[in-house]
Structures are given as structure tokens and as C-alpha cells.
DRENDO-1510 file (C-alpha; in Angstrom, 1 decimal, always signed):
<recs>
REC; n; res; u; v; w
REC; 1; UNK; -13.9; -3.2; -14.0 .
REC; 2; UNK; -13.4; -2.7; -10.3 .
REC; 3; UNK; -13.1; +0.8; -8.9 .
REC; 4; UNK; -10.6; +2.0; -6.3 .
REC; 5; UNK; -10.7; +5.2; -4.2 .
REC; 6; UNK; -7.4; +7.1; -3.9 .
REC; 7; UNK; -6.9; +9.6; -1.1 .
REC; 8; UNK; -4.0; +12.0; -0.8 .
REC; 9; UNK; -2.7; +11.8; +2.8 .
REC; 10; UNK; +0.7; +13.6; +2.6 .
REC; 11; UNK; +2.0; +16.8; +1.0 .
REC; 12; UNK; +4.0; +16.8; -2.3 .
REC; 13; UNK; +6.4; +19.5; -1.0 .
REC; 14; UNK; +10.1; +18.4; -1.3 .
REC; 15; UNK; +9.1; +15.5; -3.7 .
REC; 16; UNK; +10.4; +15.0; -7.2 .
REC; 17; UNK; +8.8; +16.6; -10.2 .
REC; 18; UNK; +7.8; +13.2; -11.4 .
REC; 19; UNK; +5.8; +12.4; -8.2 .
REC; 20; UNK; +4.1; +15.8; -8.4 .
REC; 21; UNK; +3.0; +15.1; -11.9 .
REC; 22; UNK; +1.7; +11.7; -11.0 .
REC; 23; UNK; -0.4; +13.2; -8.2 .
REC; 24; UNK; -1.8; +15.8; -10.6 .
REC; 25; UNK; -2.6; +13.2; -13.2 .
REC; 26; UNK; -4.5; +11.2; -10.6 .
REC; 27; UNK; -6.5; +14.3; -9.9 .
REC; 28; UNK; -5.2; +14.9; -6.4 .
REC; 29; UNK; -4.4; +18.4; -5.4 .
REC; 30; UNK; -5.3; +18.9; -1.7 .
REC; 31; UNK; -4.6; +16.6; +1.3 .
REC; 32; UNK; -7.7; +14.6; +2.1 .
REC; 33; UNK; -9.1; +14.8; -1.5 .
REC; 34; UNK; -10.5; +11.5; -2.8 .
REC; 35; UNK; -10.8; +10.4; -6.4 .
REC; 36; UNK; -12.3; +7.2; -7.8 .
REC; 37; UNK; -10.5; +5.4; -10.6 .
REC; 38; UNK; -10.8; +2.2; -12.6 .
REC; 39; UNK; -8.5; -0.6; -11.4 .
REC; 40; UNK; -6.2; -0.7; -14.4 .
REC; 41; UNK; -2.5; -1.5; -14.7 .
REC; 42; UNK; -1.7; +2.1; -15.6 .
REC; 43; UNK; -3.5; +3.5; -12.5 .
REC; 44; UNK; -1.9; +0.9; -10.3 .
REC; 45; UNK; +1.5; +1.7; -11.6 .
REC; 46; UNK; +1.0; +5.4; -10.8 .
REC; 47; UNK; -0.3; +4.6; -7.3 .
REC; 48; UNK; +2.8; +2.4; -6.7 .
REC; 49; UNK; +5.1; +5.3; -7.5 .
REC; 50; UNK; +3.4; +7.6; -4.9 .
REC; 51; UNK; +2.2; +4.9; -2.5 .
REC; 52; UNK; +3.9; +6.8; +0.4 .
REC; 53; UNK; +1.7; +9.9; -0.3 .
REC; 54; UNK; -1.7; +8.2; -0.9 .
REC; 55; UNK; -4.0; +5.6; +0.6 .
REC; 56; UNK; -6.0; +3.2; -1.5 .
REC; 57; UNK; -9.2; +1.3; -0.8 .
REC; 58; UNK; -11.7; -0.6; -2.8 .
REC; 59; UNK; -14.8; +1.4; -3.9 .
</recs>
């Protein structure tokens, strides 16, 4: 499986509870924090929901 790096670039303040939970499930708490995940449909769906708060690159 391919890996992707997800970086939180914007704050979750004034975002919906669903978006906050998605960021938490991705393991992103602080701005600038980077997590590496497998490139699966579940992860890509979560990233799609919060694409305006994160940046994604291939690992």
C-alpha cells in the first residue's frame, strides 16, 4: 500500500463537530503536525471531508 502524509494547516475553531472528530481520528491535533497513513478509501474519504484544513502529499 502507498503511504500519504497529512499535515494540518488550519485551525478547527468554528468548524462542525464532525470535522473536529475527523481531524482527531486522523491523529491531527496541532497546526503543522504531520501524520503518515495508508492510502485507503477510508482515509481518503476522511481527508476529502476536511480538505480545506489539511494538505496531503505522497510519502
